[in-house]
C-alpha positions in Angstrom: -10.9 -12.6 -7.1 -7.9 -14.6 -5.5 -6.0 -13.4 -2.6 -3.4 -12.7 -5.3 -5.7 -10.8 -7.6 -6.9 -8.9 -4.5 -3.1 -8.4 -3.2 -2.6 -6.8 -6.6 -5.9 -4.8 -6.6 -5.4 -3.1 -3.3 -1.6 -2.3 -4.5 -2.8 -0.7 -7.7 -5.3 1.2 -5.8 -2.8 2.6 -3.1 -0.4 3.2 -5.9 -3.3 5.3 -7.8 -3.1 7.7 -4.5 0.0 7.9 -4.6 1.4 5.5 -1.9 5.3 4.8 -2.2 7.4 1.6 -1.7 4.5 -0.8 -2.5 5.9 -4.4 -1.6 3.6 -7.3 -1.6 4.4 -10.2 0.7 3.4 -13.8 -0.3 2.8 -15.2 3.2 1.0 -18.4 2.6 3.4 -20.6 3.9 4.9 -18.5 6.7 1.5 -17.4 8.5 -2.0 -18.7 9.3 -3.7 -15.2 9.9 -3.5 -13.9 6.1 -2.0 -14.8 2.4 -0.8 -11.3 1.6 0.7 -8.5 3.1 0.5 -5.5 1.2 3.2 -2.8 2.1 3.2 1.2 1.4 4.1 4.1 2.6 2.5 7.3 2.6 3.8 10.7 2.8 1.3 12.2 5.2 -1.1 11.5 7.4 -4.1 12.9 5.4 -2.7 10.6 2.5 -2.5 7.3 4.6 -6.5 8.4 5.7 -7.3 8.9 1.7 -5.8 5.6 0.6 -7.5 3.6 3.5 -10.5 5.1 2.1 -9.9 4.1 -1.2 -9.0 0.6 -0.4 -11.9 0.3 1.3 -14.5 1.7 -1.0 -13.0 0.3 -3.8 -13.3 -3.2 -2.0 -16.5 -2.4 -1.1 -17.5 -1.6 -4.9 -16.3 -5.2 -6.2 -17.8 -6.9 -3.3 -14.9 -7.7 -1.5 -15.4 -7.5 2.4 -12.9 -5.8 5.0 -13.1 -7.1 8.1 -11.7 -4.2 10.1 -9.4 -1.2 9.6 -7.2 -0.4 12.8 -4.9 3.1 12.9 -7.1 5.0 11.0 -7.1 8.4 13.1 -3.3 8.6 14.0 -2.8 7.2 10.5 1.2 6.6 11.7 0.3 2.7 10.4 -3.5 1.8 9.0 -3.7 -1.7 9.0 -6.8 -2.7 6.5 -8.0 -6.3 7.2 -9.4 -7.6 4.3 -9.0 -11.2 5.7 -6.8 -13.2 3.1 -5.2 -9.8 2.3 -4.0 -7.2 5.0 -2.7 -3.6 3.7 -0.5 -1.8 5.7 -0.1 1.7 5.0 2.7 3.4 7.0 4.6 7.1 7.3 7.5 6.7 6.8 9.3 6.9 10.2 6.9 3.7 11.3 7.8 1.9 8.3 11.1 1.7 9.3 10.8 1.3 12.5 8.0 -1.8 12.6 10.5 -3.2 9.4 7.6 -5.6 8.5 9.9 -6.5 5.2 13.0 -7.3 7.4 10.8 -9.3 10.0 9.4 -11.2 7.0 12.6 -11.8 5.0 11.8 -15.1 4.2 8.5 -14.2 2.8 8.1 -14.2 -1.2 7.9 -10.7 -2.9 5.5 -10.1 -5.6 6.2 -6.7 -7.7 3.3 -4.6 -9.1 2.6 -5.5 -13.2 3.2 -2.2 -15.0 2.9 -1.7 -19.0 6.5 -1.9 -20.5 6.9 -0.7 -24.2 7.9 -2.8 -26.5 9.3 -1.7 -29.7 7.1 -2.4 -32.7 8.0 -3.4 -36.5 5.7 -0.7 -37.7 6.9 2.4 -36.2 3.2 4.2 -36.3 1.8 1.1 -34.3 2.8 0.8 -30.9 2.0 -2.2 -28.4 2.6 -2.6 -25.2 2.7 -6.0 -22.7 2.8 -6.2 -19.7 5.1 -8.0 -17.1 5.4 -8.8 -14.0 8.7 -10.5 -12.2 9.1 -12.2 -9.2 12.1 -13.6 -7.5 13.4 -13.0 -10.8 10.4 -15.1 -12.7 8.0 -14.1 -15.7 4.3 -14.1 -14.3 
């Protein structure tokens, strides 16, 4: 799994556990620490822990190691270090206070891909196309 694929995978896992405002930042040109940040908001302490547990479990299921998880008990800011991808699960107040997107404004944002309904020529046959925009470009 490439770092970009891992970041999208982690973001999808967080989204499936009802994380909000998910953003992926491409850190490759800005930091030697990691390739991508996945930033998300959890609506409660329990939800932040659930999201972190799920990401940890699923990464292990696909043989992607997790180096460390920090901030789990308090769950205001849970950091999951998966080497080339670091996931940050914040509560709303902590996310606004630390403002990682503001700190790394020059980082390229990668959006989650979602199926998009496409009009079918045959009304009985519906097709779906995946689209993902990165700074206005289709990828």
